[in-house]
N, CA, C and O of each residue as an XYZ file, in Angstrom:
324
protein
N       0.543     -1.175      0.189
C       0.165     -0.141     -0.086
C       0.657      1.205     -0.535
O       0.372      2.071     -1.362
N       2.119      0.798      1.040
C       3.136      1.625      0.843
C       3.582      2.158     -0.259
O       3.186      3.303     -0.476
N       4.425      1.590     -1.178
C       4.906      1.758     -3.208
C       3.576      2.101     -3.837
O       3.641      2.867     -4.799
N       2.647      1.769     -3.551
C       1.163      2.244     -4.530
C       1.171      3.922     -4.560
O       1.167      4.698     -5.516
N       1.184      4.160     -3.091
C       0.816      5.256     -2.310
C       1.655      6.457     -3.190
O       1.326      7.354     -3.968
N       3.131      5.867     -2.520
C       4.111      7.015     -3.494
C       4.086      7.478     -4.112
O       4.225      8.690     -4.279
N       3.759      6.105     -5.147
C       4.443      5.902     -6.991
C       3.441      7.190     -7.296
O       3.864      8.085     -8.027
N       1.514      7.311     -6.477
C       0.738      7.768     -7.052
C       1.741      9.247     -6.292
O       2.362      9.955     -7.085
N       1.768      9.396     -5.605
C       2.126     10.429     -4.888
C       3.209     11.319     -6.040
O       3.490     12.409     -6.538
N       3.386     10.483     -6.000
C       5.083     11.240     -6.780
C       5.055     11.287     -7.712
O       5.667     12.316     -7.997
N       4.470     10.480     -9.234
C       3.400     11.184    -10.209
C       3.268     12.036    -10.489
O       3.701     12.784    -11.366
N       1.982     12.073     -9.034
C       1.353     14.028     -9.065
C       2.626     15.121     -9.137
O       2.876     15.902    -10.056
N       3.105     14.994     -8.304
C       4.502     15.802     -8.145
C       5.347     16.202     -8.978
O       6.106     17.160     -9.130
N       4.956     14.926     -9.679
C       5.875     15.134    -10.705
C       5.202     15.768    -12.380
O       5.692     16.329    -13.360
N       3.928     15.316    -11.996
C       2.951     16.570    -12.997
C       3.019     17.658    -13.243
O       3.323     18.363    -14.205
N       2.486     17.829    -11.601
C       2.285     18.957    -11.323
C       3.524     19.658    -11.174
O       3.370     19.718     -9.954
N       4.669     20.270    -11.354
C       6.392     20.724    -11.135
C       6.612     20.800    -13.793
O       6.962     21.637    -14.625
N       6.141     19.439    -13.797
C       6.093     19.608    -15.375
C       5.204     20.752    -16.120
O       5.428     21.388    -17.149
N       3.931     20.773    -15.061
C       2.307     21.682    -15.224
C       3.291     23.470    -15.136
O       3.262     24.267    -16.073
N       4.006     23.705    -13.900
C       3.769     24.218    -13.718
C       5.412     25.185    -14.130
O       5.669     26.373    -14.325
N       6.159     24.005    -14.113
C       7.376     25.277    -15.453
C       7.059     25.378    -16.851
O       8.075     25.376    -17.547
N       5.781     25.483    -17.603
C       5.401     25.228    -18.724
C       4.293     26.453    -17.995
O       4.832     27.510    -17.666
N       3.689     26.396    -17.897
C       2.595     27.606    -16.935
C       2.552     28.131    -15.514
O       2.022     27.496    -14.602
N       3.113     29.284    -15.363
C       2.963     29.643    -13.673
C       1.807     29.831    -12.481
O       1.633     29.793    -11.263
N       1.004     30.116    -14.051
C      -0.004     29.863    -13.296
C      -0.565     28.372    -12.953
O      -0.762     28.415    -11.738
N      -0.890     27.184    -13.381
C      -0.770     26.835    -13.053
C      -0.492     25.786    -12.162
O       0.403     25.082    -12.629
N      -0.955     25.328    -10.898
C      -0.424     25.529     -9.765
C      -1.055     24.799     -8.387
O      -0.592     24.846     -7.247
N      -2.515     23.964     -8.962
C      -3.176     23.229     -8.354
C      -2.816     21.532     -7.976
O      -2.913     20.933     -6.905
N      -2.411     21.110     -9.203
C      -1.892     19.353     -8.690
C      -0.290     19.723     -7.875
O       0.278     18.785     -7.316
N       0.418     21.244     -7.858
C       1.562     21.356     -7.338
C       1.144     21.360     -5.668
O       1.620     20.939     -4.614
N       0.031     22.056     -6.099
C      -0.674     22.753     -4.296
C      -0.601     21.919     -3.556
O       0.179     21.933     -2.603
N      -1.655     20.697     -3.906
C      -2.358     19.730     -3.983
C      -1.951     18.436     -3.625
O      -2.515     17.910     -2.666
N      -0.916     17.724     -4.332
C       0.023     16.986     -3.609
C       1.016     17.302     -2.676
O       1.659     16.515     -1.980
N       1.100     18.781     -2.730
C       1.795     18.791     -1.938
C       1.323     19.403     -0.274
O       2.152     19.576      0.620
N       0.186     19.605     -0.160
C      -0.582     19.806      0.267
C      -1.027     18.968      1.500
O      -1.078     19.032      2.728
N      -1.386     17.959      0.226
C      -1.852     16.590      0.916
C      -0.768     15.753      1.504
O      -0.986     15.190      2.577
N       0.351     15.623      0.919
C       1.871     15.189      1.776
C       1.784     16.263      2.941
O       1.517     15.883      4.081
N       1.887     16.885      2.812
C       1.838     17.678      4.072
C       0.812     16.967      5.605
O       1.404     16.574      6.610
N      -0.310     16.940      5.519
C      -1.547     15.872      5.941
C      -1.154     14.966      6.137
O      -0.951     14.635      7.305
N      -0.878     14.183      5.146
C      -1.088     12.930      6.117
C       0.985     12.738      6.605
O       1.144     12.151      7.675
N       1.877     13.037      6.127
C       3.436     12.312      7.100
C       2.403     13.537      8.560
O       1.630     13.147      9.435
N       2.726     14.565      8.336
C       2.221     15.359      9.393
C       1.606     15.096     10.197
O       1.707     15.734     11.245
N       0.349     13.650     10.038
C      -0.225     12.736     10.954
C       0.567     11.880     12.119
O       0.641     11.765     13.342
N       1.207     11.261     10.661
C       2.639     10.332     11.360
C       3.542     10.592     11.958
O       4.084      9.980     12.878
N       3.797     11.587     11.451
C       5.198     12.080     12.550
C       4.258     12.949     13.711
O       4.978     13.582     14.483
N       3.206     13.050     13.895
C       2.227     13.565     15.273
C       2.114     12.378     16.480
O       2.216     12.396     17.706
N       1.846     11.333     15.455
C       1.119      9.364     16.198
C       3.062      9.123     16.449
O       3.259      8.390     17.418
N       4.329      9.580     15.792
C       5.799      8.614     16.155
C       6.348      9.343     16.665
O       7.002      8.868     17.593
N       6.454     10.531     16.513
C       7.461     11.603     17.062
C       8.617     10.931     16.203
O       9.629     10.980     16.902
N       8.918     10.284     14.907
C       9.882     10.182     14.289
C      10.524     10.998     13.346
O       9.699     11.506     12.588
N      11.853     11.364     13.070
C      11.978     12.922     12.143
C      12.220     11.930     10.626
O      12.196     12.391      9.485
N      12.427     10.617     10.971
C      13.116      9.948      9.462
C      11.365      9.284      9.392
O      10.665      9.329     10.404
N      10.951      8.823      8.357
C      10.931      9.845      7.093
C       9.560     10.879      7.737
O       9.540     11.809      6.931
N       8.820     11.053      8.428
C       7.883     11.286      8.445
C       7.863     12.627      8.643
O       7.241     13.362      7.876
N       8.788     13.251     10.073
C       8.793     14.602     10.053
C       9.408     15.288      9.359
O       9.258     16.502      9.494
N      10.698     14.578      7.955
C      11.559     15.273      6.904
C      10.288     15.112      5.911
O       9.737     16.190      5.688
N       9.818     14.204      5.390
C       8.845     14.443      4.503
C       7.546     15.842      4.724
O       7.130     16.570      3.823
N       7.213     15.867      5.937
C       6.433     16.622      6.365
C       7.001     18.509      6.253
O       6.536     19.579      5.858
N       8.284     17.974      6.891
C       8.373     19.886      6.641
C       9.212     19.567      5.050
O      10.280     20.163      5.191
N       9.215     19.046      3.919
C       9.203     19.542      2.772
C       8.397     19.940      1.889
O       8.504     20.733      0.954
N       7.064     18.917      2.522
C       6.418     18.887      1.704
C       5.331     20.358      1.864
O       4.572     20.910      1.068
N       5.723     20.642      3.365
C       5.333     22.458      4.071
C       5.976     23.455      3.702
O       5.686     24.635      3.899
N       7.243     22.850      2.927
C       8.374     24.449      2.693
C       7.038     24.375      0.495
O       6.389     25.127     -0.231
N       7.317     23.468      0.554
C       7.311     24.494     -0.008
C       5.623     23.943     -0.981
O       5.378     23.919     -2.187
N       4.919     23.640      0.025
C       2.938     24.054     -0.170
C       3.042     25.852     -0.217
O       2.324     26.671     -0.791
N       4.590     26.071      0.886
C       4.643     27.248      1.564
C       5.303     28.328     -0.406
O       4.617     29.136     -1.031
N       6.460     27.936     -0.696
C       6.792     27.726     -1.218
C       5.704     28.398     -2.778
O       6.183     29.411     -3.288
N       4.741     28.006     -3.256
C       3.789     27.785     -3.630
C       3.588     28.994     -3.935
O       3.885     29.736     -4.871
N       2.424     29.143     -1.941
C       1.664     29.890     -1.595
C       2.444     31.755     -2.289
O       1.888     32.593     -2.998
N       3.526     31.761     -1.817
C       4.281     33.087     -1.605
C       4.302     33.004     -3.491
O       3.596     33.852     -4.037
N       4.948     32.188     -4.267
C       4.646     32.602     -5.387
C       3.467     33.037     -6.296
O       3.605     33.552     -7.405
N       2.287     32.762     -5.680
C       1.182     32.841     -6.354
C       0.986     34.367     -5.323
O       1.430     35.230     -6.080
N       0.741     34.773     -4.583
C       1.089     35.885     -3.894
C       1.960     36.935     -5.169
O       1.359     37.627     -5.990
N       3.281     36.837     -5.074
C       3.483     38.149     -6.133
C       3.865     37.368     -7.033
O       5.058     37.292     -7.325
N       2.918     36.634     -7.649
C       2.571     37.075     -8.531
C       0.785     37.969     -8.987
O       0.304     38.574     -9.945
N       0.293     37.462     -7.394
C      -0.959     38.634     -7.452
C      -0.260     40.634     -7.357
O      -0.465     41.766     -7.796
N       0.080     40.322     -7.004
C       1.136     42.017     -5.903
C       1.105     42.212     -8.071
O       0.192     42.916     -8.504
N       1.915     41.685     -8.938
C       2.673     42.048    -10.081
C       1.403     42.240    -11.130
O       1.602     42.694    -12.257
N      -0.036     41.825    -10.632
C      -0.975     42.215    -11.098
C      -1.649     43.392    -11.593
O      -2.029     43.877    -12.658
N      -1.622     43.768     -9.698
C      -1.835     44.995     -8.693
C      -1.227     45.911    -10.046
O      -1.710     46.185    -11.145
N      -0.228     46.155     -9.532
C       0.663     47.420    -10.130
C       0.983     48.223    -12.025
O       1.722     49.198    -12.166
């Protein structure tokens, strides 16, 4: 089950990164994938308190989610100018 879930989320992350490289506004797959990974691995980390792998993946996914969010905010402020 873990292998299948990892493959599915990996493919979704690849697809989201590919879409964002083609169009800066096409963020929804990347945002959803990183948000889902943050939630899933965050719950695992909070139940086990083990940094590897749950804490590391939750942190990396959260950073990616925040990075995409900041990019969206910067793009929206550029439009206002």
